C-alpha positions in Angstrom: -7.6 -19.3 0.3 -5.6 -22.8 -0.7 -5.0 -25.4 2.1 -1.7 -25.4 3.5 1.6 -26.2 2.9 1.9 -23.2 0.7 4.8 -23.4 -1.6 6.5 -20.3 -3.2 9.9 -20.4 -6.1 11.8 -17.8 -6.7 15.4 -17.6 -9.0 17.9 -15.0 -9.2 20.3 -15.2 -11.9 23.4 -12.8 -12.9 26.4 -12.3 -15.4 29.7 -11.3 -15.0 28.8 -8.0 -15.6 25.2 -7.4 -14.6 23.1 -7.0 -11.5 21.1 -10.4 -10.3 17.9 -10.4 -12.1 15.4 -12.2 -9.2 12.3 -14.1 -11.2 9.3 -16.0 -10.2 6.2 -17.0 -12.5 4.0 -14.7 -13.5 5.7 -11.9 -12.0 8.2 -9.1 -13.6 11.7 -9.5 -13.3 13.3 -7.3 -11.1 16.7 -6.1 -10.7 18.9 -7.0 -7.6 22.4 -6.2 -6.0 24.4 -5.4 -3.4 23.5 -2.1 -1.0 25.7 0.0 -0.6 26.7 -0.8 2.9 28.4 -3.9 1.2 30.3 -1.9 -1.4 27.7 -1.9 -4.3 25.6 0.7 -6.4 23.1 1.1 -3.4 20.2 2.5 -6.2 18.9 -1.2 -6.7 16.6 -3.7 -4.4 19.1 -5.9 -2.4 18.2 -8.6 -0.3 18.5 -6.6 2.3 16.0 -3.9 1.4 13.7 -7.0 -0.2 13.5 -8.5 3.6 11.9 -5.3 5.1 9.9 -4.0 2.6 8.7 -7.9 2.6 8.2 -6.6 6.6 6.2 -3.5 5.7 4.3 -5.7 2.9 3.1 -8.4 4.8 1.7 -5.7 7.5 -0.5 -4.0 5.7 -1.9 -7.0 3.5 -2.3 -8.8 7.1 -3.8 -5.5 8.5 -6.2 -5.1 5.4 -7.6 -8.8 6.1 -8.2 -8.4 9.8 -9.5 -5.0 9.4 -12.1 -6.6 7.1 -12.9 -9.0 8.7 -13.8 -6.6 11.8 -15.8 -4.0 9.4 -13.2 -1.4 10.6 -13.8 1.7 8.1 -10.1 3.0 7.6 -8.8 5.7 4.6 -5.0 4.8 4.4 -2.5 2.6 6.2 1.4 3.4 6.0 4.2 1.6 7.1 8.0 1.7 7.4 10.0 -0.7 8.8 14.1 -0.1 9.7 15.5 -3.2 10.1 18.9 -3.7 12.0 21.4 -5.7 10.4 24.4 -7.0 13.0 27.3 -9.3 14.3 25.9 -11.6 17.0 28.6 -14.0 17.7 30.6 -13.6 14.7 27.0 -13.8 12.3 25.6 -11.2 10.1 21.9 -10.9 10.8 18.7 -9.0 11.3 18.2 -8.5 14.9 15.7 -5.8 15.1 12.7 -5.1 13.2 11.1 -1.4 14.1 7.5 -1.2 12.4 6.4 2.2 12.0 2.8 2.5 11.1 0.5 4.8 11.2 -3.2 4.6 10.1 -6.0 7.1 8.8 -9.4 6.5 10.7 -12.2 9.4 10.2 -13.9 10.5 13.3 -16.0 8.2 14.4 -14.7 5.0 13.8 -13.3 3.4 17.2 -10.1 4.3 17.8 -9.4 1.7 20.1 -10.6 -1.0 17.7 -8.5 0.2 14.8 -5.0 0.6 17.2 -6.4 -3.4 18.4 -6.2 -4.2 14.6 -2.9 -2.8 14.3 -1.4 -4.6 16.7 -2.9 -7.9 16.4 -1.9 -7.1 12.5 2.2 -7.4 14.1 1.6 -10.3 16.3 0.2 -12.4 13.2 2.2 -11.3 10.3 3.8 -14.5 8.7 7.2 -12.9 7.7 8.0 -11.3 11.1 6.9 -14.7 12.8 9.0 -16.6 10.4 12.3 -14.1 10.9 14.2 -14.4 14.2 14.9 -10.8 15.0 12.9 -8.5 17.5 9.9 -7.1 16.4 8.7 -4.0 18.2 5.2 -2.1 16.5 5.2 1.8 16.4 1.7 2.9 15.9 -0.1 6.0 15.8 -4.2 6.7 14.7 -4.8 9.5 12.8 -8.7 10.8 13.1 -8.9 13.1 10.0 
């Protein structure tokens, strides 16, 4: 890992009759538009869905790093996040992130340790720690 601070750059561009194009060095462009809830087509990534997806992505990558350092054997992890957008004091903002995680492990793997790593992943995720909305983890460990 590189020393802090880290810097991330992204850009957005649009023409009068196109969707927004999101760009960043060494990454494929990503089209974006307003979600259906804001009158957009609802068939492309939006700032709202990208933010919620970032929570899920960061949770999984954080789990992966902690599990590796903790020598936890695991098979699969699925994470679904529901972000709640609301009006608070006349300001539209995300107020809550419900993180639903399902972790598959083999029999014989310490289920308590697996659950602890899921909880730690939620607690130290840099994306949710950068957001002011409440976060709630709903974790399920499935032994297969």
